[in-house]
One Martini backbone bead per residue (centre of mass of N, CA, C, O) as a GRO file, in nm:
protein
  388
    1UNK     BB    1  29.382  21.877  13.008
    2UNK     BB    2  29.378  22.113  12.791
    3UNK     BB    3  29.727  22.187  12.717
    4UNK     BB    4  29.874  21.985  12.855
    5UNK     BB    5  30.167  21.825  12.934
    6UNK     BB    6  30.263  21.529  12.763
    7UNK     BB    7  30.438  21.229  12.871
    8UNK     BB    8  30.604  20.985  12.673
    9UNK     BB    9  30.730  20.665  12.800
   10UNK     BB   10  30.929  20.382  12.689
   11UNK     BB   11  31.208  20.464  12.833
   12UNK     BB   12  31.478  20.493  12.994
   13UNK     BB   13  31.806  20.564  12.964
   14UNK     BB   14  31.911  20.336  13.146
   15UNK     BB   15  31.764  20.110  12.995
   16UNK     BB   16  31.897  20.160  12.722
   17UNK     BB   17  32.183  20.119  12.819
   18UNK     BB   18  32.134  19.829  12.916
   19UNK     BB   19  32.051  19.726  12.641
   20UNK     BB   20  32.319  19.790  12.501
   21UNK     BB   21  32.498  19.625  12.689
   22UNK     BB   22  32.369  19.348  12.640
   23UNK     BB   23  32.403  19.343  12.313
   24UNK     BB   24  32.713  19.479  12.287
   25UNK     BB   25  32.862  19.315  12.539
   26UNK     BB   26  32.751  19.066  12.682
   27UNK     BB   27  32.682  18.875  12.443
   28UNK     BB   28  32.964  18.880  12.302
   29UNK     BB   29  33.118  18.761  12.543
   30UNK     BB   30  32.960  18.499  12.564
   31UNK     BB   31  33.001  18.402  12.271
   32UNK     BB   32  33.311  18.405  12.275
   33UNK     BB   33  33.346  18.210  12.513
   34UNK     BB   34  33.204  17.970  12.386
   35UNK     BB   35  33.384  17.956  12.135
   36UNK     BB   36  33.654  17.927  12.284
   37UNK     BB   37  33.589  17.672  12.446
   38UNK     BB   38  33.522  17.495  12.204
   39UNK     BB   39  33.787  17.527  12.046
   40UNK     BB   40  33.986  17.448  12.274
   41UNK     BB   41  33.860  17.174  12.335
   42UNK     BB   42  33.900  17.050  12.054
   43UNK     BB   43  34.206  17.095  12.043
   44UNK     BB   44  34.281  16.930  12.297
   45UNK     BB   45  34.153  16.665  12.204
   46UNK     BB   46  34.313  16.635  11.941
   47UNK     BB   47  34.593  16.638  12.071
   48UNK     BB   48  34.548  16.395  12.258
   49UNK     BB   49  34.477  16.190  12.036
   50UNK     BB   50  34.745  16.220  11.883
   51UNK     BB   51  34.927  16.133  12.116
   52UNK     BB   52  34.797  15.854  12.147
   53UNK     BB   53  34.853  15.752  11.863
   54UNK     BB   54  35.160  15.778  11.877
   55UNK     BB   55  35.199  15.600  12.125
   56UNK     BB   56  35.072  15.347  12.005
   57UNK     BB   57  35.269  15.322  11.765
   58UNK     BB   58  35.528  15.296  11.925
   59UNK     BB   59  35.456  15.039  12.077
   60UNK     BB   60  35.390  14.860  11.837
   61UNK     BB   61  35.663  14.888  11.691
   62UNK     BB   62  35.840  14.783  11.924
   63UNK     BB   63  35.710  14.500  11.948
   64UNK     BB   64  35.749  14.413  11.652
   65UNK     BB   65  36.056  14.439  11.654
   66UNK     BB   66  36.106  14.228  11.874
   67UNK     BB   67  35.976  13.993  11.722
   68UNK     BB   68  36.150  14.009  11.465
   69UNK     BB   69  36.415  13.944  11.608
   70UNK     BB   70  36.328  13.662  11.704
   71UNK     BB   71  36.270  13.543  11.425
   72UNK     BB   72  36.552  13.582  11.310
   73UNK     BB   73  36.705  13.412  11.518
   74UNK     BB   74  36.543  13.150  11.467
   75UNK     BB   75  36.615  13.119  11.167
   76UNK     BB   76  36.917  13.094  11.198
   77UNK     BB   77  36.910  12.840  11.377
   78UNK     BB   78  36.734  12.652  11.189
   79UNK     BB   79  36.950  12.701  10.927
   80UNK     BB   80  37.190  12.581  11.063
   81UNK     BB   81  37.399  12.333  10.967
   82UNK     BB   82  37.565  12.267  11.224
   83UNK     BB   83  37.324  12.222  11.406
   84UNK     BB   84  37.205  11.992  11.238
   85UNK     BB   85  37.449  11.807  11.266
   86UNK     BB   86  37.438  11.791  11.572
   87UNK     BB   87  37.148  11.675  11.594
   88UNK     BB   88  37.208  11.414  11.393
   89UNK     BB   89  37.403  11.302  11.577
   90UNK     BB   90  37.603  11.045  11.731
   91UNK     BB   91  37.675  10.968  12.083
   92UNK     BB   92  37.866  10.764  12.296
   93UNK     BB   93  37.921  11.017  12.492
   94UNK     BB   94  37.925  11.287  12.699
   95UNK     BB   95  38.195  11.397  12.603
   96UNK     BB   96  38.128  11.412  12.302
   97UNK     BB   97  37.886  11.597  12.329
   98UNK     BB   98  38.019  11.844  12.485
   99UNK     BB   99  38.234  11.897  12.275
  100UNK     BB  100  38.037  11.969  12.043
  101UNK     BB  101  37.866  12.178  12.193
  102UNK     BB  102  38.100  12.384  12.292
  103UNK     BB  103  38.236  12.439  12.005
  104UNK     BB  104  37.943  12.570  11.883
  105UNK     BB  105  37.646  12.583  11.977
  106UNK     BB  106  37.668  12.771  12.221
  107UNK     BB  107  37.798  13.006  12.067
  108UNK     BB  108  37.588  13.053  11.837
  109UNK     BB  109  37.338  13.097  12.016
  110UNK     BB  110  37.452  13.340  12.167
  111UNK     BB  111  37.490  13.511  11.911
  112UNK     BB  112  37.196  13.516  11.820
  113UNK     BB  113  37.086  13.636  12.087
  114UNK     BB  114  37.281  13.902  12.052
  115UNK     BB  115  37.130  14.058  11.815
  116UNK     BB  116  36.922  14.122  12.056
  117UNK     BB  117  36.772  14.255  12.345
  118UNK     BB  118  36.492  14.083  12.306
  119UNK     BB  119  36.675  13.831  12.343
  120UNK     BB  120  36.731  13.578  12.581
  121UNK     BB  121  36.678  13.282  12.440
  122UNK     BB  122  36.800  12.974  12.284
  123UNK     BB  123  36.623  12.678  12.203
  124UNK     BB  124  36.672  12.324  12.152
  125UNK     BB  125  36.483  12.050  12.000
  126UNK     BB  126  36.505  11.684  12.025
  127UNK     BB  127  36.483  11.313  11.964
  128UNK     BB  128  36.774  11.255  12.031
  129UNK     BB  129  36.901  11.006  12.247
  130UNK     BB  130  37.224  11.104  12.251
  131UNK     BB  131  37.130  11.357  12.383
  132UNK     BB  132  37.182  11.609  12.619
  133UNK     BB  133  37.121  11.815  12.859
  134UNK     BB  134  37.134  12.175  12.832
  135UNK     BB  135  37.127  12.509  12.823
  136UNK     BB  136  37.037  12.498  12.485
  137UNK     BB  137  36.924  12.198  12.548
  138UNK     BB  138  36.657  11.954  12.469
  139UNK     BB  139  36.471  11.696  12.521
  140UNK     BB  140  36.202  11.548  12.333
  141UNK     BB  141  35.993  11.473  12.567
  142UNK     BB  142  35.728  11.431  12.771
  143UNK     BB  143  35.772  11.691  12.934
  144UNK     BB  144  35.760  11.877  12.688
  145UNK     BB  145  35.484  11.775  12.561
  146UNK     BB  146  35.317  11.889  12.825
  147UNK     BB  147  35.355  12.163  12.744
  148UNK     BB  148  35.182  12.436  12.638
  149UNK     BB  149  35.357  12.539  12.402
  150UNK     BB  150  35.361  12.270  12.250
  151UNK     BB  151  35.060  12.226  12.215
  152UNK     BB  152  35.003  12.490  12.061
  153UNK     BB  153  35.191  12.435  11.824
  154UNK     BB  154  35.074  12.164  11.724
  155UNK     BB  155  34.776  12.267  11.693
  156UNK     BB  156  34.838  12.478  11.461
  157UNK     BB  157  35.024  12.359  11.214
  158UNK     BB  158  35.286  12.525  11.212
  159UNK     BB  159  35.611  12.651  11.157
  160UNK     BB  160  35.518  12.919  11.315
  161UNK     BB  161  35.498  13.055  11.661
  162UNK     BB  162  35.336  13.239  11.912
  163UNK     BB  163  35.380  13.200  12.259
  164UNK     BB  164  35.204  13.180  12.582
  165UNK     BB  165  35.265  13.210  12.947
  166UNK     BB  166  35.357  13.008  13.230
  167UNK     BB  167  35.668  12.970  13.377
  168UNK     BB  168  35.941  12.748  13.504
  169UNK     BB  169  36.278  12.827  13.554
  170UNK     BB  170  36.296  12.630  13.794
  171UNK     BB  171  36.320  12.358  14.029
  172UNK     BB  172  36.141  12.484  14.283
  173UNK     BB  173  35.870  12.628  14.210
  174UNK     BB  174  35.852  12.959  14.307
  175UNK     BB  175  35.886  13.107  14.021
  176UNK     BB  176  35.650  13.267  13.809
  177UNK     BB  177  35.652  13.353  13.459
  178UNK     BB  178  35.612  13.502  13.187
  179UNK     BB  179  35.588  13.418  12.830
  180UNK     BB  180  35.759  13.472  12.507
  181UNK     BB  181  35.750  13.262  12.216
  182UNK     BB  182  35.937  13.134  11.935
  183UNK     BB  183  35.828  12.873  11.732
  184UNK     BB  184  36.026  12.641  11.533
  185UNK     BB  185  36.036  12.454  11.245
  186UNK     BB  186  36.151  12.251  11.031
  187UNK     BB  187  36.218  12.220  10.716
  188UNK     BB  188  36.133  11.970  10.518
  189UNK     BB  189  36.390  11.986  10.309
  190UNK     BB  190  36.574  12.017  10.605
  191UNK     BB  191  36.554  11.749  10.749
  192UNK     BB  192  36.726  11.584  11.004
  193UNK     BB  193  36.696  11.257  10.975
  194UNK     BB  194  36.380  11.275  11.071
  195UNK     BB  195  36.388  11.466  11.303
  196UNK     BB  196  36.273  11.642  11.559
  197UNK     BB  197  36.279  12.010  11.528
  198UNK     BB  198  36.323  12.279  11.765
  199UNK     BB  199  36.281  12.639  11.805
  200UNK     BB  200  36.323  12.851  12.101
  201UNK     BB  201  36.237  13.192  12.146
  202UNK     BB  202  36.304  13.404  12.411
  203UNK     BB  203  36.183  13.682  12.530
  204UNK     BB  204  36.260  13.989  12.671
  205UNK     BB  205  36.049  14.131  12.895
  206UNK     BB  206  36.200  14.385  12.987
  207UNK     BB  207  36.201  14.517  12.706
  208UNK     BB  208  35.891  14.526  12.684
  209UNK     BB  209  35.841  14.694  12.936
  210UNK     BB  210  36.001  14.938  12.838
  211UNK     BB  211  35.811  15.009  12.606
  212UNK     BB  212  35.542  15.050  12.775
  213UNK     BB  213  35.661  15.239  13.004
  214UNK     BB  214  35.732  15.484  12.811
  215UNK     BB  215  35.388  15.531  12.786
  216UNK     BB  216  35.256  15.601  13.078
  217UNK     BB  217  35.157  15.896  13.028
  218UNK     BB  218  34.914  15.774  12.833
  219UNK     BB  219  34.930  15.455  12.915
  220UNK     BB  220  34.776  15.140  12.976
  221UNK     BB  221  34.920  14.848  12.892
  222UNK     BB  222  34.805  14.551  12.692
  223UNK     BB  223  34.915  14.230  12.618
  224UNK     BB  224  34.738  14.011  12.405
  225UNK     BB  225  34.638  13.719  12.336
  226UNK     BB  226  34.429  13.495  12.172
  227UNK     BB  227  34.280  13.462  12.478
  228UNK     BB  228  34.270  13.740  12.632
  229UNK     BB  229  34.549  13.757  12.775
  230UNK     BB  230  34.782  13.878  13.000
  231UNK     BB  231  35.124  13.919  12.947
  232UNK     BB  232  35.158  14.236  12.952
  233UNK     BB  233  35.212  14.531  13.163
  234UNK     BB  234  35.206  14.815  13.306
  235UNK     BB  235  35.414  14.771  13.577
  236UNK     BB  236  35.328  14.475  13.645
  237UNK     BB  237  35.027  14.455  13.765
  238UNK     BB  238  34.956  14.136  13.640
  239UNK     BB  239  35.272  14.007  13.722
  240UNK     BB  240  35.341  13.832  13.959
  241UNK     BB  241  35.553  13.602  14.120
  242UNK     BB  242  35.272  13.429  14.190
  243UNK     BB  243  35.198  13.340  13.919
  244UNK     BB  244  34.982  13.089  13.761
  245UNK     BB  245  34.807  13.267  13.558
  246UNK     BB  246  34.672  13.435  13.323
  247UNK     BB  247  34.503  13.719  13.293
  248UNK     BB  248  34.203  13.846  13.230
  249UNK     BB  249  34.087  14.123  13.066
  250UNK     BB  250  33.786  14.121  13.174
  251UNK     BB  251  33.888  14.189  13.483
  252UNK     BB  252  33.922  14.474  13.415
  253UNK     BB  253  33.895  14.786  13.548
  254UNK     BB  254  33.691  15.070  13.446
  255UNK     BB  255  33.651  15.389  13.410
  256UNK     BB  256  33.472  15.659  13.287
  257UNK     BB  257  33.762  15.804  13.190
  258UNK     BB  258  33.813  15.569  12.993
  259UNK     BB  259  34.013  15.508  12.706
  260UNK     BB  260  33.994  15.273  12.437
  261UNK     BB  261  34.260  15.095  12.269
  262UNK     BB  262  34.302  14.918  11.955
  263UNK     BB  263  34.553  14.678  11.825
  264UNK     BB  264  34.710  14.506  11.610
  265UNK     BB  265  34.974  14.250  11.615
  266UNK     BB  266  35.144  14.163  11.376
  267UNK     BB  267  35.093  13.897  11.197
  268UNK     BB  268  34.835  13.700  11.105
  269UNK     BB  269  34.985  13.421  11.136
  270UNK     BB  270  35.172  13.459  11.392
  271UNK     BB  271  34.950  13.681  11.556
  272UNK     BB  272  34.672  13.570  11.589
  273UNK     BB  273  34.475  13.777  11.811
  274UNK     BB  274  34.662  13.987  11.882
  275UNK     BB  275  34.687  14.262  12.128
  276UNK     BB  276  34.688  14.617  12.180
  277UNK     BB  277  34.600  14.774  12.486
  278UNK     BB  278  34.477  15.106  12.565
  279UNK     BB  279  34.452  15.298  12.870
  280UNK     BB  280  34.306  15.615  12.894
  281UNK     BB  281  34.324  15.880  13.112
  282UNK     BB  282  34.090  16.159  13.094
  283UNK     BB  283  34.110  16.326  13.357
  284UNK     BB  284  34.330  16.532  13.283
  285UNK     BB  285  34.177  16.660  13.049
  286UNK     BB  286  33.927  16.743  13.211
  287UNK     BB  287  34.081  16.924  13.405
  288UNK     BB  288  34.192  17.119  13.189
  289UNK     BB  289  33.912  17.204  13.087
  290UNK     BB  290  33.809  17.321  13.354
  291UNK     BB  291  34.030  17.533  13.387
  292UNK     BB  292  33.978  17.679  13.120
  293UNK     BB  293  33.682  17.752  13.175
  294UNK     BB  294  33.732  17.913  13.433
  295UNK     BB  295  33.918  18.127  13.310
  296UNK     BB  296  33.718  18.234  13.098
  297UNK     BB  297  33.492  18.311  13.294
  298UNK     BB  298  33.658  18.510  13.462
  299UNK     BB  299  33.733  18.697  13.226
  300UNK     BB  300  33.443  18.761  13.139
  301UNK     BB  301  33.353  18.878  13.410
  302UNK     BB  302  33.564  19.102  13.421
  303UNK     BB  303  33.474  19.241  13.159
  304UNK     BB  304  33.186  19.301  13.251
  305UNK     BB  305  33.253  19.468  13.502
  306UNK     BB  306  33.435  19.680  13.369
  307UNK     BB  307  33.239  19.773  13.146
  308UNK     BB  308  33.005  19.840  13.334
  309UNK     BB  309  33.154  20.045  13.512
  310UNK     BB  310  33.242  20.233  13.283
  311UNK     BB  311  32.955  20.296  13.184
  312UNK     BB  312  32.852  20.421  13.445
  313UNK     BB  313  33.061  20.648  13.463
  314UNK     BB  314  33.007  20.776  13.176
  315UNK     BB  315  32.668  20.795  13.220
  316UNK     BB  316  32.596  20.937  13.487
  317UNK     BB  317  32.583  21.241  13.406
  318UNK     BB  318  32.349  21.193  13.212
  319UNK     BB  319  32.134  21.041  13.382
  320UNK     BB  320  32.112  21.241  13.618
  321UNK     BB  321  32.025  21.492  13.442
  322UNK     BB  322  31.783  21.359  13.307
  323UNK     BB  323  31.625  21.314  13.566
  324UNK     BB  324  31.603  21.612  13.643
  325UNK     BB  325  31.461  21.698  13.382
  326UNK     BB  326  31.215  21.514  13.412
  327UNK     BB  327  31.121  21.627  13.685
  328UNK     BB  328  31.084  21.922  13.584
  329UNK     BB  329  30.871  21.856  13.372
  330UNK     BB  330  30.663  21.748  13.573
  331UNK     BB  331  30.644  22.021  13.729
  332UNK     BB  332  30.528  22.182  13.494
  333UNK     BB  333  30.255  22.035  13.496
  334UNK     BB  334  30.228  22.164  13.805
  335UNK     BB  335  30.331  22.469  13.790
  336UNK     BB  336  30.653  22.422  13.834
  337UNK     BB  337  30.931  22.658  13.799
  338UNK     BB  338  31.210  22.503  13.832
  339UNK     BB  339  31.541  22.494  13.878
  340UNK     BB  340  31.845  22.364  13.751
  341UNK     BB  341  32.112  22.257  13.975
  342UNK     BB  342  32.417  22.235  13.805
  343UNK     BB  343  32.696  22.160  13.673
  344UNK     BB  344  32.859  22.296  13.424
  345UNK     BB  345  32.836  22.140  13.095
  346UNK     BB  346  32.974  22.117  12.764
  347UNK     BB  347  32.697  21.977  12.653
  348UNK     BB  348  32.397  21.874  12.545
  349UNK     BB  349  32.264  21.850  12.824
  350UNK     BB  350  32.356  22.125  12.929
  351UNK     BB  351  32.212  22.290  12.707
  352UNK     BB  352  31.929  22.183  12.772
  353UNK     BB  353  31.916  22.290  13.062
  354UNK     BB  354  31.955  22.587  12.994
  355UNK     BB  355  31.705  22.605  12.815
  356UNK     BB  356  31.504  22.521  13.031
  357UNK     BB  357  31.561  22.746  13.234
  358UNK     BB  358  31.487  22.974  13.044
  359UNK     BB  359  31.198  22.881  12.987
  360UNK     BB  360  31.104  22.871  13.281
  361UNK     BB  361  31.146  23.171  13.339
  362UNK     BB  362  30.957  23.283  13.117
  363UNK     BB  363  30.705  23.138  13.206
  364UNK     BB  364  30.702  23.252  13.492
  365UNK     BB  365  30.688  23.549  13.404
  366UNK     BB  366  30.431  23.526  13.232
  367UNK     BB  367  30.246  23.427  13.458
  368UNK     BB  368  30.289  23.669  13.644
  369UNK     BB  369  30.188  23.886  13.447
  370UNK     BB  370  29.906  23.774  13.418
  371UNK     BB  371  29.830  23.794  13.713
  372UNK     BB  372  29.870  24.102  13.741
  373UNK     BB  373  29.666  24.180  13.525
  374UNK     BB  374  29.419  24.053  13.660
  375UNK     BB  375  29.443  24.212  13.918
  376UNK     BB  376  29.414  24.492  13.795
  377UNK     BB  377  29.136  24.445  13.674
  378UNK     BB  378  28.992  24.381  13.938
  379UNK     BB  379  29.067  24.646  14.083
  380UNK     BB  380  28.927  24.839  13.881
  381UNK     BB  381  28.641  24.726  13.913
  382UNK     BB  382  28.622  24.776  14.216
  383UNK     BB  383  28.662  25.079  14.210
  384UNK     BB  384  28.423  25.143  14.020
  385UNK     BB  385  28.203  25.036  14.210
  386UNK     BB  386  28.264  25.228  14.445
  387UNK     BB  387  28.200  25.496  14.290
  388UNK     BB  388  27.901  25.408  14.230
   0.00000   0.00000   0.00000
């Protein structure tokens, strides 16, 4: 009908407030949470990787220092002139041999071995037939030549080499343990009377285990020889007392959360092919990341709930009165001029409601006056017709 009040609504106030909440509060909280989780996750990963790198470097440096100490002790023994004189001498009786042996050789070898805690024993080998086997001396006979460390050393053709394998330290062949030895040959221009002369420095594996076990918080370490066999491992997991041969590294099972680090160890000539492998269990890091994500999500959810609740409380008086005002305007279209009865609040919406009530009363009064006037006109016409 022409002249009727037409109300065009593109959206209620509540919807617009929800729109503002979504774009001004909800989305910023979500974006900040994602940014925070990403930043903290990258920071935690970087910190963990740095800790792993430092741990790897500590273990590598410790093992290389232990090997260097063994090399130094072996060089001292190989270049000792009195040991060479002892090796090159000929002894008519066992008494003469042990008198010469105990007077110097045994003492000096013990002293060289005591230069470092990483050196367990120094043994010398020669093919002098007049020398007898002793604590620090062995005849270089067929039994020695059949041992794996000797074969590896001769096959290398080098003056010095680090060898590893499984040794039998006792006569009863009941306990076999891994060994790491530095084998040195006499220098050509210092060769004593043309005899074959070898110095074997056995490293103290317990000191090496102490080095790798000190980093067990970060790594499970495996020291691999040139054949990719495990010589020592964290916690002696793969070196039982019943060990018959070194275990292959390829047999180690790795979980999906395992991060593998490799680094070469020692000098290229002396320890060619040796590696220190570290297996880092990233499960703890992933667990910390999950806990951090959960905490951030819970905090973000709490912020959303609190901000949403606060917005509802703050806007409820506005939205509820706006709804009443909208309903009253719709009633006006139906020619119902009802008053809005709410608690008076001195704000813009309250002033608008007061103005609407005043307008509604005036329109209602005007409509009533018009109706009375029409009634009076009709009554006058009726009376006039009756008189006629």
